C-alpha angles and dihedrals in degrees: 000000000000123000102156133080111232124213136164107209108342125074128222127250089258090070090052090052090053090065109277112143124218093259091054091048090055093054099039115109094022109117120212103223133199089146113147103210094209096046092097090066093048110108114255099009116130125196122203126191109219148161125218146151131232095244147328095285117111087231094054116123119255120220141189115204155131124267121203122208111196131186116247125225091236093050133273127054141276130202137211142172105264098180138354142177128195123254128207093223137000117308125211125173129033136197127196121225132196115280095036097286120143131207118206126191127208120249113262128306084032135158105195142068120192131201112194137178107206094196093062104017092237112154135186124192132203117195124203124231121243099263096058137046134197116246100209106265139089131180135189110245121233128251093265092061094046091049092050093052094045089054095045104038109003087247133122098049089136093044136277132254131208119212128187113232142166128226100227092202096066103008091240121143125249137190114217117211109209140179106251093222104042096026086222114156110240102175145348133226126192115245092213092237146046129278101013108199127168119015132192136194115225107232093206139021116283112199106302092348112102125230109274094035110156113232114198130192106218102200090198099217115134112243128190132172093248095052100048108182092343109117113230134169095021090164086074096052114137110179119182144161113234135188117212128194111255095225104046109003097243115157113264097173145343129205129189135190121234092245113062091197091070105094114210105223122151136031141203125180123217101200094185094058098026092233129139116215115211129198115211134201119203118222100187115140094213141048093299090079095069094055098036119124115261097194144051136169130218126202098186091270110053145004118244118197122219115281125217094359117159121224109293101169092267093270129118111183100189140338134223138173111268116249091235133116091236093051124222131143141271122218119196114225109193091173092055096037094235147087116242121216124211134176124235090271092055095254112150113245104179141280140267117216120238127148118247090345116177120138116065131175129185116224106183109288092354134078123208116203131185124211144119090036091298148072133256133192123217133179094177142002092274099041120088130165124174116229114224118234113235092194127062097258120168128171095359112161119202121212122227104282145053127181128198113245117212 
């Protein structure tokens, strides 16, 4: 089943109709490269896949790219934009592929998927048909899924991707199964909920759930083509966390929170403790939003909401495993200008201030966080070291997510 148009460097007329001018069309797909191919082997250099825009204006340019954080001779670190490529609209999630390639998904409700090789600038686009939209996230399927599709259809030899999508005819969530090389859609599973957002593949068995199980955050917010990102009919919200079988997508389990106005959005897996950290976004239309929990954990059997958490504007931007020996999770809170720290049982530990913080990425015993047009380094809740920008960067606004690049 194919419902995307596939291109390498040119974009279809649909993109032009969505507001891209001729000048943007000419530049789109051409990566600006200062990418040192051997930098990844340089001790201490960290690469982060990211999306951002040049400023708050609706006319600001959107980018996908790679940031490099490099150690400085006098101590500390500095960061720069190592490579970037223009985007037609805002991006959101990113998945790394073998060989250094990256796959970016458009922010919901989106119509594009991009596979990009930063070292060469090569790009490939997949464009969604009118009755579906991308929901911002993409994940590399496990070996069990790839084996199943090789056996059934001779596809997936180069790997398989999962994408979260919405059927705009009935607002129901879908999971697209795509060839990792061509981005062609081979099949579709239902997500058993509305507004599927981030998804994650379990690297090992968890209780009765087999290795490769797909875990999906169904945000539960009704979405239709005529409403775009406007949130309507919130009284009918129905968020859930679901587990789908890696071979055929059948429902293995579904878990819900007691408050249906808590949208389940973003996920982080702690393999050592077999816990899933979940960032929540409250959709109450009254004072309950400000004090709503922004975090929950899942152990394969039940969901546990955050305990003893102070008011944090009801908004978790992203979630990452904490760089601590005892584990735990960190949730970015851009509307509260801080990062909130929780233990593996969802108990609130405290917060770290950082203006407009949203994307976070763990790098061993270190956490990189983006916010306030810059980058910060943390090794604990109390540690905080600004990372100097090597480029002249002003007004840059990061989107929600970063991903470490090998």
